[in-house]
FIGU-27731 format. One record per residue: residue number from 1; residue in one letter; chain; z, y, x of N, C-alpha, C in turn. Coordinates in steps of 0.1 Angstrom, whole numbers, plus 5000, padded with zeros to 4 digits. Layout:
<recs>
rec i->NUM aa->a ch->A n.pz->Z n.py->Y n.px->X ca.pz->Z ca.py->Y ca.px->X c.pz->Z c.py->Y c.px->X;
...
</recs>
This chain:
<recs>
rec i->1 aa->x ch->A n.pz->4682 n.py->5217 n.px->5192 ca.pz->4684 ca.py->5209 ca.px->5183 c.pz->4691 c.py->5195 c.px->5190;
rec i->2 aa->x ch->A n.pz->4688 n.py->5192 n.px->5202 ca.pz->4695 ca.py->5180 ca.px->5209 c.pz->4709 c.py->5187 c.px->5214;
rec i->3 aa->x ch->A n.pz->4710 n.py->5199 n.px->5216 ca.pz->4725 ca.py->5203 ca.px->5218 c.pz->4731 c.py->5203 c.px->5207;
rec i->4 aa->x ch->A n.pz->4727 n.py->5207 n.px->5195 ca.pz->4737 ca.py->5204 ca.px->5184 c.pz->4741 c.py->5191 c.px->5181;
rec i->5 aa->x ch->A n.pz->4731 n.py->5182 n.px->5182 ca.pz->4734 ca.py->5166 ca.px->5179 c.pz->4745 c.py->5162 c.px->5191;
rec i->6 aa->x ch->A n.pz->4743 n.py->5167 n.px->5203 ca.pz->4752 ca.py->5162 ca.px->5214 c.pz->4767 c.py->5168 c.px->5211;
rec i->7 aa->x ch->A n.pz->4767 n.py->5181 n.px->5208 ca.pz->4780 ca.py->5188 ca.px->5204 c.pz->4787 c.py->5180 c.px->5189;
rec i->8 aa->x ch->A n.pz->4779 n.py->5176 n.px->5180 ca.pz->4785 ca.py->5168 ca.px->5169 c.pz->4789 c.py->5154 c.px->5173;
rec i->9 aa->x ch->A n.pz->4782 n.py->5151 n.px->5183 ca.pz->4784 ca.py->5134 ca.px->5186 c.pz->4797 c.py->5135 c.px->5194;
rec i->10 aa->x ch->A n.pz->4799 n.py->5147 n.px->5204 ca.pz->4813 ca.py->5148 ca.px->5212 c.pz->4825 c.py->5151 c.px->5201;
rec i->11 aa->x ch->A n.pz->4821 n.py->5158 n.px->5192 ca.pz->4835 ca.py->5161 ca.px->5182 c.pz->4836 c.py->5147 c.px->5175;
rec i->12 aa->x ch->A n.pz->4827 n.py->5140 n.px->5171 ca.pz->4831 ca.py->5128 ca.px->5164 c.pz->4838 c.py->5118 c.px->5173;
rec i->13 aa->x ch->A n.pz->4832 n.py->5116 n.px->5187 ca.pz->4838 ca.py->5107 ca.px->5195 c.pz->4855 c.py->5113 c.px->5197;
rec i->14 aa->x ch->A n.pz->4855 n.py->5126 n.px->5199 ca.pz->4871 ca.py->5132 ca.px->5200 c.pz->4879 c.py->5127 c.px->5189;
rec i->15 aa->x ch->A n.pz->4873 n.py->5129 n.px->5175 ca.pz->4881 ca.py->5127 ca.px->5162 c.pz->4884 c.py->5112 c.px->5165;
rec i->16 aa->x ch->A n.pz->4875 n.py->5102 n.px->5168 ca.pz->4880 ca.py->5088 ca.px->5166 c.pz->4890 c.py->5085 c.px->5177;
rec i->17 aa->x ch->A n.pz->4889 n.py->5091 n.px->5190 ca.pz->4896 ca.py->5090 ca.px->5201 c.pz->4910 c.py->5093 c.px->5198;
rec i->18 aa->x ch->A n.pz->4912 n.py->5104 n.px->5191 ca.pz->4928 ca.py->5108 ca.px->5189 c.pz->4933 c.py->5104 c.px->5175;
rec i->19 aa->x ch->A n.pz->4925 n.py->5099 n.px->5167 ca.pz->4930 ca.py->5094 ca.px->5154 c.pz->4941 c.py->5085 c.px->5157;
rec i->20 aa->x ch->A n.pz->4953 n.py->5090 n.px->5150 ca.pz->4964 ca.py->5083 ca.px->5153 c.pz->4965 c.py->5068 c.px->5146;
rec i->21 aa->x ch->A n.pz->4972 n.py->5060 n.px->5151 ca.pz->4973 ca.py->5046 ca.px->5145 c.pz->4985 c.py->5048 c.px->5136;
rec i->22 aa->x ch->A n.pz->4985 n.py->5041 n.px->5125 ca.pz->4997 ca.py->5042 ca.px->5116 c.pz->5004 c.py->5030 c.px->5119;
rec i->23 aa->x ch->A n.pz->5020 n.py->5029 n.px->5115 ca.pz->5028 ca.py->5019 ca.px->5111 c.pz->5029 c.py->5017 c.px->5098;
rec i->24 aa->x ch->A n.pz->5025 n.py->5005 n.px->5091 ca.pz->5026 ca.py->5002 ca.px->5077 c.pz->5033 c.py->4989 c.px->5074;
rec i->25 aa->x ch->A n.pz->5043 n.py->4992 n.px->5067 ca.pz->5052 ca.py->4980 ca.px->5059 c.pz->5047 c.py->4977 c.px->5047;
rec i->26 aa->x ch->A n.pz->5041 n.py->4966 n.px->5046 ca.pz->5037 ca.py->4961 ca.px->5030 c.pz->5049 c.py->4953 c.px->5024;
rec i->27 aa->x ch->A n.pz->5053 n.py->4961 n.px->5014 ca.pz->5064 ca.py->4955 ca.px->5006 c.pz->5058 c.py->4947 c.px->4994;
rec i->28 aa->x ch->A n.pz->5061 n.py->4933 n.px->4993 ca.pz->5054 ca.py->4926 ca.px->4986 c.pz->5065 c.py->4921 c.px->4974;
rec i->29 aa->x ch->A n.pz->5058 n.py->4922 n.px->4960 ca.pz->5067 ca.py->4916 ca.px->4950 c.pz->5057 c.py->4905 c.px->4944;
rec i->30 aa->x ch->A n.pz->5060 n.py->4891 n.px->4945 ca.pz->5052 ca.py->4881 ca.px->4940 c.pz->5059 c.py->4869 c.px->4934;
rec i->31 aa->x ch->A n.pz->5053 n.py->4861 n.px->4923 ca.pz->5061 ca.py->4850 ca.px->4919 c.pz->5054 c.py->4838 c.px->4924;
rec i->32 aa->x ch->A n.pz->5043 n.py->4839 n.px->4922 ca.pz->5032 ca.py->4827 ca.px->4927 c.pz->5028 c.py->4827 c.px->4937;
rec i->33 aa->x ch->A n.pz->5025 n.py->4839 n.px->4945 ca.pz->5020 ca.py->4840 ca.px->4960 c.pz->5007 c.py->4848 c.px->4960;
rec i->34 aa->x ch->A n.pz->5002 n.py->4853 n.px->4948 ca.pz->4989 ca.py->4860 ca.px->4947 c.pz->4991 c.py->4873 c.px->4954;
rec i->35 aa->x ch->A n.pz->5001 n.py->4881 n.px->4951 ca.pz->5005 ca.py->4894 ca.px->4957 c.pz->5006 c.py->4893 c.px->4971;
rec i->36 aa->x ch->A n.pz->5013 n.py->4880 n.px->4977 ca.pz->5014 ca.py->4878 ca.px->4989 c.pz->5002 c.py->4877 c.px->4998;
rec i->37 aa->x ch->A n.pz->4994 n.py->4868 n.px->4992 ca.pz->4979 ca.py->4867 ca.px->4998 c.pz->4973 c.py->4880 c.px->4998;
rec i->38 aa->x ch->A n.pz->4971 n.py->4888 n.px->4987 ca.pz->4965 ca.py->4901 ca.px->4988 c.pz->4970 c.py->4910 c.px->5001;
rec i->39 aa->x ch->A n.pz->4986 n.py->4911 n.px->5000 ca.pz->4990 ca.py->4918 ca.px->5012 c.pz->4986 c.py->4913 c.px->5023;
rec i->40 aa->x ch->A n.pz->4987 n.py->4898 n.px->5025 ca.pz->4981 ca.py->4895 ca.px->5039 c.pz->4968 c.py->4898 c.px->5044;
rec i->41 aa->x ch->A n.pz->4959 n.py->4896 n.px->5033 ca.pz->4947 ca.py->4901 ca.px->5035 c.pz->4946 c.py->4915 c.px->5040;
rec i->42 aa->x ch->A n.pz->4951 n.py->4924 n.px->5032 ca.pz->4953 ca.py->4939 ca.px->5036 c.pz->4958 c.py->4940 c.px->5049;
rec i->43 aa->x ch->A n.pz->4968 n.py->4933 n.px->5052 ca.pz->4974 ca.py->4934 ca.px->5066 c.pz->4964 c.py->4931 c.px->5078;
rec i->44 aa->x ch->A n.pz->4956 n.py->4921 n.px->5075 ca.pz->4946 ca.py->4917 ca.px->5087 c.pz->4935 c.py->4928 c.px->5089;
rec i->45 aa->x ch->A n.pz->4929 n.py->4936 n.px->5077 ca.pz->4920 ca.py->4946 ca.px->5078 c.pz->4927 c.py->4955 c.px->5083;
rec i->46 aa->x ch->A n.pz->4938 n.py->4962 n.px->5082 ca.pz->4947 ca.py->4972 ca.px->5089 c.pz->4946 c.py->4970 c.px->5103;
rec i->47 aa->x ch->A n.pz->4952 n.py->4959 n.px->5110 ca.pz->4953 ca.py->4952 ca.px->5123 c.pz->4940 c.py->4954 c.px->5129;
rec i->48 aa->x ch->A n.pz->4930 n.py->4950 n.px->5124 ca.pz->4915 ca.py->4949 ca.px->5128 c.pz->4910 c.py->4964 c.px->5131;
rec i->49 aa->x ch->A n.pz->4916 n.py->4973 n.px->5122 ca.pz->4912 ca.py->4988 ca.px->5125 c.pz->4922 c.py->4996 c.px->5135;
rec i->50 aa->x ch->A n.pz->4930 n.py->4988 n.px->5142 ca.pz->4939 ca.py->4992 ca.px->5149 c.pz->4954 c.py->4998 c.px->5145;
rec i->51 aa->x ch->A n.pz->4958 n.py->4995 n.px->5133 ca.pz->4971 ca.py->4997 ca.px->5129 c.pz->4981 c.py->4988 c.px->5128;
rec i->52 aa->x ch->A n.pz->4993 n.py->4990 n.px->5130 ca.pz->5005 ca.py->4978 ca.px->5129 c.pz->5007 c.py->4977 c.px->5115;
rec i->53 aa->x ch->A n.pz->5007 n.py->4965 n.px->5108 ca.pz->5008 ca.py->4961 ca.px->5097 c.pz->5019 c.py->4949 c.px->5095;
rec i->54 aa->x ch->A n.pz->5030 n.py->4951 n.px->5087 ca.pz->5039 ca.py->4941 ca.px->5086 c.pz->5040 c.py->4936 c.px->5070;
rec i->55 aa->x ch->A n.pz->5039 n.py->4926 n.px->5066 ca.pz->5041 ca.py->4920 ca.px->5054 c.pz->5056 c.py->4918 c.px->5052;
rec i->56 aa->x ch->A n.pz->5061 n.py->4924 n.px->5043 ca.pz->5078 ca.py->4920 ca.px->5042 c.pz->5078 c.py->4914 c.px->5027;
rec i->57 aa->x ch->A n.pz->5080 n.py->4902 n.px->5027 ca.pz->5084 ca.py->4895 ca.px->5011 c.pz->5096 c.py->4894 c.px->5006;
rec i->58 aa->x ch->A n.pz->5105 n.py->4897 n.px->5018 ca.pz->5119 ca.py->4899 ca.px->5011 c.pz->5128 c.py->4912 c.px->5015;
rec i->59 aa->x ch->A n.pz->5120 n.py->4923 n.px->5010 ca.pz->5124 ca.py->4936 ca.px->5012 c.pz->5137 c.py->4940 c.px->5005;
rec i->60 aa->x ch->A n.pz->5145 n.py->4946 n.px->5014 ca.pz->5158 ca.py->4952 ca.px->5010 c.pz->5155 c.py->4967 c.px->5006;
rec i->61 aa->x ch->A n.pz->5165 n.py->4974 n.px->5000 ca.pz->5163 ca.py->4989 ca.px->5000 c.pz->5164 c.py->4994 c.px->5013;
rec i->62 aa->x ch->A n.pz->5174 n.py->4989 n.px->5022 ca.pz->5177 ca.py->4995 ca.px->5035 c.pz->5161 c.py->4995 c.px->5044;
rec i->63 aa->x ch->A n.pz->5155 n.py->4984 n.px->5040 ca.pz->5138 ca.py->4983 ca.px->5048 c.pz->5132 c.py->4994 c.px->5048;
rec i->64 aa->x ch->A n.pz->5136 n.py->5002 n.px->5035 ca.pz->5125 ca.py->5014 ca.px->5032 c.pz->5130 c.py->5026 c.px->5041;
rec i->65 aa->x ch->A n.pz->5143 n.py->5025 n.px->5047 ca.pz->5147 ca.py->5035 ca.px->5054 c.pz->5146 c.py->5035 c.px->5068;
rec i->66 aa->x ch->A n.pz->5142 n.py->5021 n.px->5074 ca.pz->5146 ca.py->5019 ca.px->5087 c.pz->5135 c.py->5027 c.px->5098;
rec i->67 aa->x ch->A n.pz->5124 n.py->5032 n.px->5091 ca.pz->5115 ca.py->5040 ca.px->5102 c.pz->5108 c.py->5051 c.px->5095;
rec i->68 aa->x ch->A n.pz->5113 n.py->5062 n.px->5094 ca.pz->5107 ca.py->5075 ca.px->5087 c.pz->5092 c.py->5076 c.px->5089;
rec i->69 aa->x ch->A n.pz->5087 n.py->5071 n.px->5100 ca.pz->5072 ca.py->5073 ca.px->5104 c.pz->5065 c.py->5062 c.px->5098;
rec i->70 aa->x ch->A n.pz->5070 n.py->5052 n.px->5091 ca.pz->5061 ca.py->5040 ca.px->5087 c.pz->5059 c.py->5046 c.px->5074;
rec i->71 aa->x ch->A n.pz->5046 n.py->5039 n.px->5072 ca.pz->5038 ca.py->5043 ca.px->5057 c.pz->5041 c.py->5030 c.px->5052;
rec i->72 aa->x ch->A n.pz->5043 n.py->5030 n.px->5036 ca.pz->5050 ca.py->5019 ca.px->5028 c.pz->5038 c.py->5015 c.px->5020;
rec i->73 aa->x ch->A n.pz->5036 n.py->5003 n.px->5020 ca.pz->5025 ca.py->4999 ca.px->5008 c.pz->5031 c.py->4990 c.px->4999;
rec i->74 aa->x ch->A n.pz->5030 n.py->4994 n.px->4986 ca.pz->5036 ca.py->4982 ca.px->4976 c.pz->5024 c.py->4973 c.px->4973;
rec i->75 aa->x ch->A n.pz->5025 n.py->4959 n.px->4971 ca.pz->5016 ca.py->4952 ca.px->4967 c.pz->5023 c.py->4942 c.px->4959;
rec i->76 aa->x ch->A n.pz->5021 n.py->4945 n.px->4945 ca.pz->5033 ca.py->4939 ca.px->4936 c.pz->5025 c.py->4930 c.px->4923;
rec i->77 aa->x ch->A n.pz->5028 n.py->4919 n.px->4920 ca.pz->5024 ca.py->4915 ca.px->4908 c.pz->5031 c.py->4918 c.px->4896;
rec i->78 aa->x ch->A n.pz->5027 n.py->4914 n.px->4884 ca.pz->5035 ca.py->4914 ca.px->4872 c.pz->5037 c.py->4903 c.px->4867;
rec i->79 aa->x ch->A n.pz->5049 n.py->4902 n.px->4861 ca.pz->5054 ca.py->4888 ca.px->4857 c.pz->5057 c.py->4891 c.px->4843;
rec i->80 aa->x ch->A n.pz->5056 n.py->4880 n.px->4835 ca.pz->5062 ca.py->4878 ca.px->4820 c.pz->5056 c.py->4891 c.px->4812;
rec i->81 aa->x ch->A n.pz->5063 n.py->4898 n.px->4807 ca.pz->5060 ca.py->4910 ca.px->4798 c.pz->5059 c.py->4923 c.px->4804;
rec i->82 aa->x ch->A n.pz->5055 n.py->4925 n.px->4816 ca.pz->5053 ca.py->4937 ca.px->4825 c.pz->5064 c.py->4936 c.px->4835;
rec i->83 aa->x ch->A n.pz->5073 n.py->4924 n.px->4837 ca.pz->5085 ca.py->4928 ca.px->4845 c.pz->5082 c.py->4928 c.px->4859;
rec i->84 aa->x ch->A n.pz->5091 n.py->4931 n.px->4867 ca.pz->5090 ca.py->4932 ca.px->4883 c.pz->5095 c.py->4918 c.px->4885;
rec i->85 aa->x ch->A n.pz->5090 n.py->4911 n.px->4896 ca.pz->5091 ca.py->4901 ca.px->4902 c.pz->5106 c.py->4902 c.px->4908;
rec i->86 aa->x ch->A n.pz->5112 n.py->4889 n.px->4908 ca.pz->5126 ca.py->4890 ca.px->4913 c.pz->5129 c.py->4894 c.px->4926;
rec i->87 aa->x ch->A n.pz->5119 n.py->4890 n.px->4937 ca.pz->5122 ca.py->4892 ca.px->4951 c.pz->5121 c.py->4908 c.px->4953;
rec i->88 aa->x ch->A n.pz->5112 n.py->4915 n.px->4947 ca.pz->5114 ca.py->4930 ca.px->4948 c.pz->5123 c.py->4941 c.px->4940;
rec i->89 aa->x ch->A n.pz->5130 n.py->4933 n.px->4929 ca.pz->5137 ca.py->4939 ca.px->4921 c.pz->5149 c.py->4946 c.px->4925;
rec i->90 aa->x ch->A n.pz->5154 n.py->4943 n.px->4936 ca.pz->5165 ca.py->4953 ca.px->4943 c.pz->5159 c.py->4965 c.px->4947;
rec i->91 aa->x ch->A n.pz->5148 n.py->4966 n.px->4955 ca.pz->5141 ca.py->4978 ca.px->4958 c.pz->5138 c.py->4985 c.px->4947;
rec i->92 aa->x ch->A n.pz->5133 n.py->4981 n.px->4936 ca.pz->5130 ca.py->4989 ca.px->4925 c.pz->5142 c.py->4995 c.px->4919;
rec i->93 aa->x ch->A n.pz->5153 n.py->4987 n.px->4919 ca.pz->5167 ca.py->4991 ca.px->4911 c.pz->5171 c.py->5004 c.px->4920;
rec i->94 aa->x ch->A n.pz->5170 n.py->5001 n.px->4934 ca.pz->5176 ca.py->5012 ca.px->4943 c.pz->5168 c.py->5027 c.px->4940;
rec i->95 aa->x ch->A n.pz->5153 n.py->5024 n.px->4940 ca.pz->5146 ca.py->5037 ca.px->4935 c.pz->5149 c.py->5043 c.px->4923;
rec i->96 aa->x ch->A n.pz->5148 n.py->5033 n.px->4913 ca.pz->5150 ca.py->5038 ca.px->4900 c.pz->5164 c.py->5044 c.px->4896;
rec i->97 aa->x ch->A n.pz->5173 n.py->5041 n.px->4905 ca.pz->5188 ca.py->5046 ca.px->4901 c.pz->5190 c.py->5058 c.px->4911;
rec i->98 aa->x ch->A n.pz->5178 n.py->5062 n.px->4919 ca.pz->5179 ca.py->5072 ca.px->4926 c.pz->5189 c.py->5071 c.px->4937;
rec i->99 aa->x ch->A n.pz->5191 n.py->5060 n.px->4944 ca.pz->5201 ca.py->5056 ca.px->4954 c.pz->5193 c.py->5060 c.px->4969;
rec i->100 aa->x ch->A n.pz->5180 n.py->5059 n.px->4968 ca.pz->5170 ca.py->5061 ca.px->4980 c.pz->5166 c.py->5074 c.px->4979;
rec i->101 aa->x ch->A n.pz->5164 n.py->5081 n.px->4990 ca.pz->5157 ca.py->5094 ca.px->4991 c.pz->5145 c.py->5093 c.px->5001;
rec i->102 aa->x ch->A n.pz->5135 n.py->5093 n.px->4997 ca.pz->5124 ca.py->5089 ca.px->5004 c.pz->5113 c.py->5103 c.px->5006;
rec i->103 aa->x ch->A n.pz->5121 n.py->5114 n.px->5006 ca.pz->5113 ca.py->5127 ca.px->5008 c.pz->5105 c.py->5124 c.px->5019;
rec i->104 aa->x ch->A n.pz->5092 n.py->5130 n.px->5020 ca.pz->5084 ca.py->5130 ca.px->5031 c.pz->5079 c.py->5117 c.px->5035;
rec i->105 aa->x ch->A n.pz->5081 n.py->5107 n.px->5029 ca.pz->5074 ca.py->5093 ca.px->5030 c.pz->5064 c.py->5092 c.px->5027;
rec i->106 aa->x ch->A n.pz->5055 n.py->5085 n.px->5030 ca.pz->5042 ca.py->5082 ca.px->5024 c.pz->5040 c.py->5068 c.px->5020;
rec i->107 aa->x ch->A n.pz->5032 n.py->5065 n.px->5008 ca.pz->5032 ca.py->5051 ca.px->5004 c.pz->5018 c.py->5052 c.px->4997;
rec i->108 aa->x ch->A n.pz->5013 n.py->5039 n.px->4996 ca.pz->5003 ca.py->5031 ca.px->4986 c.pz->5009 c.py->5023 c.px->4977;
rec i->109 aa->x ch->A n.pz->4998 n.py->5019 n.px->4968 ca.pz->5000 ca.py->5008 ca.px->4957 c.pz->4991 c.py->5000 c.px->4955;
rec i->110 aa->x ch->A n.pz->4991 n.py->4987 n.px->4956 ca.pz->4983 ca.py->4978 ca.px->4949 c.pz->4992 c.py->4971 c.px->4937;
rec i->111 aa->x ch->A n.pz->4986 n.py->4972 n.px->4926 ca.pz->4991 ca.py->4966 ca.px->4914 c.pz->4984 c.py->4954 c.px->4907;
rec i->112 aa->x ch->A n.pz->4988 n.py->4943 n.px->4905 ca.pz->4981 ca.py->4929 ca.px->4902 c.pz->4986 c.py->4928 c.px->4889;
rec i->113 aa->x ch->A n.pz->4978 n.py->4923 n.px->4881 ca.pz->4983 ca.py->4919 ca.px->4867 c.pz->4972 c.py->4914 c.px->4859;
rec i->114 aa->x ch->A n.pz->4971 n.py->4912 n.px->4846 ca.pz->4962 ca.py->4904 ca.px->4838 c.pz->4959 c.py->4913 c.px->4825;
rec i->115 aa->x ch->A n.pz->4948 n.py->4918 n.px->4821 ca.pz->4944 ca.py->4928 ca.px->4810 c.pz->4949 c.py->4920 c.px->4797;
rec i->116 aa->x ch->A n.pz->4948 n.py->4907 n.px->4799 ca.pz->4953 ca.py->4898 ca.px->4787 c.pz->4965 c.py->4901 c.px->4780;
rec i->117 aa->x ch->A n.pz->4974 n.py->4909 n.px->4789 ca.pz->4987 ca.py->4911 ca.px->4785 c.pz->4990 c.py->4924 c.px->4783;
rec i->118 aa->x ch->A n.pz->5000 n.py->4929 n.px->4773 ca.pz->4998 ca.py->4944 ca.px->4768 c.pz->5002 c.py->4954 c.px->4781;
rec i->119 aa->x ch->A n.pz->5010 n.py->4947 n.px->4791 ca.pz->5017 ca.py->4955 ca.px->4799 c.pz->5009 c.py->4954 c.px->4813;
rec i->120 aa->x ch->A n.pz->4996 n.py->4955 n.px->4813 ca.pz->4988 ca.py->4952 ca.px->4825 c.pz->4992 c.py->4960 c.px->4838;
rec i->121 aa->x ch->A n.pz->4995 n.py->4952 n.px->4849 ca.pz->4998 ca.py->4959 ca.px->4860 c.pz->5010 c.py->4968 c.px->4861;
rec i->122 aa->x ch->A n.pz->5020 n.py->4964 n.px->4852 ca.pz->5030 ca.py->4973 ca.px->4848 c.pz->5040 c.py->4973 c.px->4859;
rec i->123 aa->x ch->A n.pz->5044 n.py->4964 n.px->4866 ca.pz->5054 ca.py->4965 ca.px->4876 c.pz->5049 c.py->4972 c.px->4886;
rec i->124 aa->x ch->A n.pz->5036 n.py->4973 n.px->4893 ca.pz->5032 ca.py->4980 ca.px->4903 c.pz->5033 c.py->4993 c.px->4899;
rec i->125 aa->x ch->A n.pz->5029 n.py->4998 n.px->4886 ca.pz->5031 ca.py->5012 ca.px->4880 c.pz->5046 c.py->5017 c.px->4881;
rec i->126 aa->x ch->A n.pz->5055 n.py->5008 n.px->4877 ca.pz->5069 ca.py->5011 ca.px->4877 c.pz->5071 c.py->5015 c.px->4891;
rec i->127 aa->x ch->A n.pz->5068 n.py->5005 n.px->4898 ca.pz->5074 ca.py->5009 ca.px->4913 c.pz->5065 c.py->5021 c.px->4920;
rec i->128 aa->x ch->A n.pz->5055 n.py->5024 n.px->4915 ca.pz->5046 ca.py->5037 ca.px->4919 c.pz->5055 c.py->5050 c.px->4915;
rec i->129 aa->x ch->A n.pz->5059 n.py->5049 n.px->4901 ca.pz->5067 ca.py->5059 ca.px->4895 c.pz->5080 c.py->5062 c.px->4903;
rec i->130 aa->x ch->A n.pz->5089 n.py->5050 n.px->4908 ca.pz->5100 ca.py->5051 ca.px->4912 c.pz->5099 c.py->5055 c.px->4926;
rec i->131 aa->x ch->A n.pz->5087 n.py->5054 n.px->4935 ca.pz->5086 ca.py->5060 ca.px->4947 c.pz->5083 c.py->5074 c.px->4945;
rec i->132 aa->x ch->A n.pz->5075 n.py->5078 n.px->4936 ca.pz->5072 ca.py->5092 ca.px->4935 c.pz->5085 c.py->5099 c.px->4931;
rec i->133 aa->x ch->A n.pz->5092 n.py->5094 n.px->4922 ca.pz->5106 ca.py->5103 ca.px->4918 c.pz->5116 c.py->5101 c.px->4930;
rec i->134 aa->x ch->A n.pz->5116 n.py->5096 n.px->4940 ca.pz->5122 ca.py->5093 ca.px->4953 c.pz->5120 c.py->5104 c.px->4961;
rec i->135 aa->x ch->A n.pz->5108 n.py->5108 n.px->4959 ca.pz->5105 ca.py->5119 ca.px->4968 c.pz->5094 c.py->5116 c.px->4976;
rec i->136 aa->x ch->A n.pz->5087 n.py->5104 n.px->4977 ca.pz->5077 ca.py->5099 ca.px->4984 c.pz->5064 c.py->5105 c.px->4980;
rec i->137 aa->x ch->A n.pz->5054 n.py->5104 n.px->4988 ca.pz->5041 ca.py->5111 ca.px->4986 c.pz->5030 c.py->5101 c.px->4987;
rec i->138 aa->x ch->A n.pz->5022 n.py->5097 n.px->4976 ca.pz->5011 ca.py->5087 ca.px->4978 c.pz->5000 c.py->5092 c.px->4984;
rec i->139 aa->x ch->A n.pz->4995 n.py->5082 n.px->4989 ca.pz->4982 ca.py->5084 ca.px->4998 c.pz->4972 c.py->5075 c.px->4990;
rec i->140 aa->x ch->A n.pz->4962 n.py->5082 n.px->4987 ca.pz->4949 ca.py->5077 ca.px->4980 c.pz->4952 c.py->5071 c.px->4964;
rec i->141 aa->x ch->A n.pz->4943 n.py->5063 n.px->4962 ca.pz->4943 ca.py->5061 ca.px->4948 c.pz->4951 c.py->5046 c.px->4945;
rec i->142 aa->x ch->A n.pz->4956 n.py->5042 n.px->4935 ca.pz->4964 ca.py->5030 ca.px->4934 c.pz->4953 c.py->5020 c.px->4931;
rec i->143 aa->x ch->A n.pz->4953 n.py->5008 n.px->4936 ca.pz->4944 ca.py->4997 ca.px->4933 c.pz->4950 c.py->4987 c.px->4922;
rec i->144 aa->x ch->A n.pz->4944 n.py->4985 n.px->4912 ca.pz->4949 ca.py->4977 ca.px->4903 c.pz->4939 c.py->4964 c.px->4901;
rec i->145 aa->x ch->A n.pz->4942 n.py->4954 n.px->4902 ca.pz->4934 ca.py->4940 ca.px->4903 c.pz->4939 c.py->4932 c.px->4890;
rec i->146 aa->x ch->A n.pz->4927 n.py->4930 n.px->4883 ca.pz->4929 ca.py->4923 ca.px->4870 c.pz->4924 c.py->4909 c.px->4871;
rec i->147 aa->x ch->A n.pz->4934 n.py->4899 n.px->4869 ca.pz->4933 ca.py->4884 ca.px->4872 c.pz->4921 c.py->4879 c.px->4863;
rec i->148 aa->x ch->A n.pz->4918 n.py->4888 n.px->4852 ca.pz->4907 ca.py->4881 ca.px->4842 c.pz->4893 c.py->4884 c.px->4848;
rec i->149 aa->x ch->A n.pz->4892 n.py->4896 n.px->4859 ca.pz->4881 ca.py->4899 ca.px->4862 c.pz->4876 c.py->4896 c.px->4876;
rec i->150 aa->x ch->A n.pz->4888 n.py->4896 n.px->4882 ca.pz->4888 ca.py->4895 ca.px->4899 c.pz->4893 c.py->4878 c.px->4901;
rec i->151 aa->x ch->A n.pz->4884 n.py->4871 n.px->4907 ca.pz->4889 ca.py->4855 ca.px->4909 c.pz->4896 c.py->4856 c.px->4924;
rec i->152 aa->x ch->A n.pz->4890 n.py->4865 n.px->4932 ca.pz->4898 ca.py->4864 ca.px->4949 c.pz->4904 c.py->4879 c.px->4948;
rec i->153 aa->x ch->A n.pz->4917 n.py->4880 n.px->4944 ca.pz->4921 ca.py->4894 ca.px->4946 c.pz->4925 c.py->4899 c.px->4959;
rec i->154 aa->x ch->A n.pz->4928 n.py->4888 n.px->4969 ca.pz->4927 ca.py->4891 ca.px->4984 c.pz->4917 c.py->4898 c.px->4990;
rec i->155 aa->x ch->A n.pz->4903 n.py->4893 n.px->4985 ca.pz->4894 ca.py->4901 ca.px->4989 c.pz->4892 c.py->4917 c.px->4982;
rec i->156 aa->x ch->A n.pz->4895 n.py->4918 n.px->4973 ca.pz->4896 ca.py->4932 ca.px->4966 c.pz->4907 c.py->4940 c.px->4973;
rec i->157 aa->x ch->A n.pz->4920 n.py->4936 n.px->4979 ca.pz->4929 ca.py->4940 ca.px->4986 c.pz->4923 c.py->4945 c.px->4997;
rec i->158 aa->x ch->A n.pz->4916 n.py->4935 n.px->5004 ca.pz->4911 ca.py->4937 ca.px->5018 c.pz->4900 c.py->4949 c.px->5018;
rec i->159 aa->x ch->A n.pz->4892 n.py->4950 n.px->5009 ca.pz->4884 ca.py->4959 ca.px->5007 c.pz->4889 c.py->4973 c.px->5004;
rec i->160 aa->x ch->A n.pz->4896 n.py->4974 n.px->4995 ca.pz->4905 ca.py->4985 ca.px->4993 c.pz->4913 c.py->4992 c.px->5005;
rec i->161 aa->x ch->A n.pz->4919 n.py->4981 n.px->5013 ca.pz->4927 ca.py->4986 ca.px->5025 c.pz->4919 c.py->4993 c.px->5035;
rec i->162 aa->x ch->A n.pz->4906 n.py->4988 n.px->5036 ca.pz->4897 ca.py->4996 ca.px->5044 c.pz->4895 c.py->5009 c.px->5043;
rec i->163 aa->x ch->A n.pz->4893 n.py->5013 n.px->5029 ca.pz->4891 ca.py->5027 ca.px->5026 c.pz->4907 c.py->5031 c.px->5025;
rec i->164 aa->x ch->A n.pz->4917 n.py->5028 n.px->5023 ca.pz->4930 ca.py->5032 ca.px->5021 c.pz->4934 c.py->5036 c.px->5036;
rec i->165 aa->x ch->A n.pz->4930 n.py->5029 n.px->5048 ca.pz->4933 ca.py->5034 ca.px->5059 c.pz->4926 c.py->5046 c.px->5062;
rec i->166 aa->x ch->A n.pz->4913 n.py->5048 n.px->5061 ca.pz->4908 ca.py->5062 ca.px->5061 c.pz->4914 c.py->5070 c.px->5053;
rec i->167 aa->x ch->A n.pz->4920 n.py->5070 n.px->5047 ca.pz->4927 ca.py->5081 ca.px->5037 c.pz->4939 c.py->5082 c.px->5045;
rec i->168 aa->x ch->A n.pz->4946 n.py->5073 n.px->5051 ca.pz->4958 ca.py->5076 ca.px->5061 c.pz->4952 c.py->5084 c.px->5072;
rec i->169 aa->x ch->A n.pz->4942 n.py->5081 n.px->5077 ca.pz->4938 ca.py->5086 ca.px->5090 c.pz->4934 c.py->5101 c.px->5089;
rec i->170 aa->x ch->A n.pz->4929 n.py->5106 n.px->5074 ca.pz->4928 ca.py->5120 ca.px->5073 c.pz->4942 c.py->5124 c.px->5071;
rec i->171 aa->x ch->A n.pz->4950 n.py->5118 n.px->5063 ca.pz->4964 ca.py->5123 ca.px->5062 c.pz->4972 c.py->5127 c.px->5076;
rec i->172 aa->x ch->A n.pz->4968 n.py->5118 n.px->5087 ca.pz->4977 ca.py->5118 ca.px->5098 c.pz->4970 c.py->5129 c.px->5111;
rec i->173 aa->x ch->A n.pz->4956 n.py->5131 n.px->5106 ca.pz->4948 ca.py->5137 ca.px->5115 c.pz->4951 c.py->5155 c.px->5114;
</recs>
């Protein structure tokens, strides 16, 4: 019995030791800063877990192509009647018009919104669809954050990021 425990412990240590660390670019679409704050909180958790995370609030379409090993995380609020924030619209437009080929790339999505509006978290979902159509492969589930329910969306994003990083680890291992 002790021998089995020792072998299991040895395998677990080996798994943790060789777990590859990811490089993550967090692409932010925000108007009032809520999505930026959520992205910053997620980045802190990812870095504490040993990954490299960069929050990019002024993303250009070319930023998505700069490093094919980089994992992309979209953190986007919804504005108006389901519109995409201006600062991330050029990225959405390039993806939607199929200008970018992200085949083989991995991504995740945090979509912020307010259920009081008919198109709850619509901007994040539009970006998710555009990434999918560009050939990218989503890791994990989409996090949707409702402003009517969650008064601290940055905490929700940080908690989700911890689990999402585990999904990345399984993907990379």
